[in-house]
C-alpha positions, 0 to 999 in steps of 0.5 A: 592113884596119884590123880585120885589123891590129887582129886581128893586133895582138891576136894578137901582143900575146897571144903577146908577153905570154907571151914577156915573162913568161918574159923577166921571170922570166929578168931577175928570176933573173939580177938577184937572183943577180948583184947591182948590180956584176955586173949592170953587167958583164952590162949592158955585154956585153948592150948590146955584143951588141945593137949587134954583132947589128945590125952583123951583120944589115946592115939585112937584117931590114927589107929582108927584111920589105919585099921578101918582103911585096911579092914572096912568090914569091921568099921563099926567095931573100930568106931565104937570100941575106942569111944569107951576108952576116950570117955573113960579118960574124959571122966578121969581128966574132968575129975582132976580138972574139977578138983583143981578148979574147986580147991586150988584155982582162986580166980572166979573167971578161970574157975568158970572156964575150967567147968566149960573145959570139962564140957568140951572134953566130953563133946570133942571125942565124938566129933573126932571119931566121926571125922576119923571114920570119914577119913578112913573111908577116904570121904574127904567131902564129908570130912570137910563138910563136918568141919564147916558145920562145926565152925559155923555153929561155933560162930552161931553160939559164940557171937551172941554170948559175947553180945550178952556180956560174956567175955573169955567164957563165950568161945569155950561154950561154943567149943562145947556145943558146936562139935556135939551138934555137928557130930550128931548130924554126921552120925545120922549119915554114918548109920544110913550110908556106912553101917546100915549095909553091914549087918546088925551091930551086936552089943557084945561086939562093942562091949567086949572087955577083951577087945577093949583091953586089946585095943588099949595095948594096941593104942599105946604107941599111937598114944605116946606119940600123939601126946608128945606131939601135942605137947610139942605143938601146944606147950609154948603158949602155956610156958609163956603164960607161966613166965611172961603173963597174960599180955605177952601170951595174948600177943604171941597167941594172936600171931600164932592163931593167925598163921594156923590157917596155913596148916590147911595145906599140910592138913589136907595133904596129910589126911588125904595120903595117910589112908593110901600110904597105910594101904600100900606100905611095904607092897608098893615101895616105889609108889610110896616114895613117889607119893611122899616126895610129891606131897612135900614138893606140893607143900613147899610150892605153896608154903614159900610164897605164903610165908613171904606174903606174911613176912612182907605184909605182916603189919597190914594183916594185923591191922586189918584183922585185929587193929594195930592199936591193941596188937602192934606187938603181934606184927614182929611175932607174925613175921618170925613165926611164919617161917616155922611152917616150911619145916613144919610141912616136911615134919607133918608129912614125914610123921604120917609116912612113918605112921603108915610104915608102923614106925610109931616108936621111931616117931615117938623118939624123934618127937620126944627129942624135939619136945625136950629141945623146944621146952629148953630153948623156949624157956631160955629165950622167952625168959631172956627176950620175952615173947619175941625170944619165944618166937625164935625158939619155935622156928629153931626147934622146928628146923632141928626137928626137920633135920631129924625127920629127914635123916630118919625117913631117908634111912627107912625109905632110901630116898633123897628129899634134896633134889633139883626141884627143891632148890628151884622152889627155894630160888623162886621164893628168893626172887619173890622176896627180892621183887616184893622188897624192891616194888614196895619202895615205889608202890603199896605193899599189896602191889608189891606182894602181887608183883612178888607172886608174879615173879615167883610164878615166872621163876617156877615156870622158867626153872621148871620146878613143876613138870608139864606132866604134873600140871596135866595130872592136876588139871585132870584131877580138878576138872575130869569127872571120872574117878581114877583108881 
């Protein structure tokens, strides 16, 4: 099973890297086109959409994955029924946004963006349902391909609109059209491969009021946890926009979106192991713990060196991507914010583990505590220190949340996360950082970073932070064609 998980991780990682290449091209295009102040406007509306998308989803995405993974015979019902709930909430949310845009918002540019946000809220739910079905069937290849199509269409629609003179409105038109077209293409595949062999779908199966009502009640724990988590992840940009204005928000958002590529690691691992953990939860506790510990270890192995890279070469990265003249203020934010991802990786996997154990209420309590702490600290530090203070608040909040998650998962699973491999990885990262700083004195930063990576790899090998068995398992997963169940 571990080799099959590793194989799925590698498959999804490869496709997600391609998808991330498209999204970085998109980010670079819009950031260079808009500049810091309009990037602040873009960041505010993008984070608003992300929060509203979770509100509309009503926790149906994790519910669908868990339900279909456990009972694939009813996958059609679990695919269509949640869409009724999603689109009912989309209508409600869009009505409120329309009233606000028409009668309260006075800026004509923002009024137009609010209208585009309404269209986005009606296209994302279908796309999310499609990729959730792929995830539940453990078809990481299709999951990744769907994202490649979406991100490719995003560039295809946005870039010409920018050339035609649209500014901050352009990316949101792309966000409305790209997921819709990608989802419609994916639906053709779903009907042919997943639904066509499972009998005729009766209208009564997907329109039953009793079934929808039952689903609403079952979705409450997932919804409450998802909305708190979304607020925790996205509220910082909105608060900063209210307190410090569009310019500082733009500098903060530029660094934040540059680092969001790092979520590729936890995204791939988390979405691969969640269906597996959902299947084996309770019945195979030792295997559950092994998968959890090795997943976190894998993320730390990748996370530490990448964090050192962004810390050391932050100025060069901002200069290459966006131009140092406009975004010099984003360098320090990049170097600070990158350190949130080490604890974030642990939190992400811990959340999925608790989901698989049906401990949604526990996740809700943990994330609610984290949200209250983050809002309080972020508001305080951003008021006193501006967007740089907000960066420190993000890192501190993530570390506090990690402590709570580790205590909670260790009590639930009776395992210890802090073992010798964790210490070895940390020591190797310290050696990498020191090596990079020393070589940077005598050579370019890129040579210094290369030397740092060599030092890191050498320390991992010398300290045996990864075993020969784990290397053989990874090699087999990547190059052996036979699927191991």
